[in-house]
C-alpha positions in Angstrom: 96.4 86.9 102.4 99.5 88.3 100.7 100.5 84.9 99.4 97.0 84.4 98.0 97.1 87.8 96.3 100.5 87.1 94.8 99.2 83.8 93.5 96.1 85.4 92.0 98.2 88.2 90.4 100.4 85.6 88.8 97.6 83.4 87.5 94.8 85.9 86.6 94.4 87.9 83.4 94.7 91.5 84.7 93.1 94.5 83.1 93.4 98.0 84.5 92.0 101.4 83.6 95.0 103.7 84.2 98.8 103.8 83.6 99.2 104.3 87.4 97.4 101.0 88.1 99.4 99.3 85.4 102.7 100.5 87.0 101.5 99.4 90.4 100.7 95.9 89.2 104.1 95.7 87.5 105.9 96.9 90.6 104.1 94.9 93.2 103.4 91.6 91.4 105.6 91.6 88.3 102.4 91.5 86.2 102.3 93.5 82.9 98.5 94.3 83.1 96.5 95.1 80.0 95.6 98.8 79.9 92.1 99.8 78.8 91.7 103.5 79.3 88.6 105.0 80.8 86.2 106.4 78.3 83.9 109.4 78.3 80.7 110.0 76.4 81.6 113.5 75.2 78.2 114.1 73.6 76.4 113.2 76.8 78.6 115.5 78.9 78.1 118.4 76.5 74.3 118.0 76.5 74.0 117.5 80.3 71.9 120.0 82.2 71.8 120.7 86.0 69.4 118.6 88.0 67.3 120.2 90.7 67.7 118.1 93.9 64.9 117.9 96.4 65.3 118.4 100.1 67.6 120.6 102.1 71.3 120.6 101.1 74.1 120.0 101.2 73.9 117.2 98.6 76.7 114.9 97.5 77.1 112.3 94.9 79.3 109.2 94.3 80.0 108.2 90.7 81.6 104.8 90.3 81.2 101.2 91.4 80.0 100.4 94.9 81.4 97.2 96.4 82.5 96.2 99.9 86.2 97.1 99.2 85.2 100.7 98.8 83.0 101.0 101.9 84.8 101.8 105.1 81.9 101.9 107.5 79.7 99.2 108.9 
C-alpha cells in the first residue's frame, strides 16, 4: 500500500486546501502540491439565522464531505 501511495503521489496532479497539507505532501512524498485555499461565503454567513431543530437534544452536525476514509465505524 505504501508503494502504491508513493507511486500515486509521484504521478498524480495534487491539489490541497491548506498550507499544512501542502507541507505534509512535500515532506512525505516530495510533491509540491498546488494550494487552493478554502473559501467562505461571507454574505451567507452574515445572513444566517438559527435553525430550530426538532426532537430532543442534544443535536450535533457534521459539515464536510462524507466518504469511507472518514468513517471509523462499521
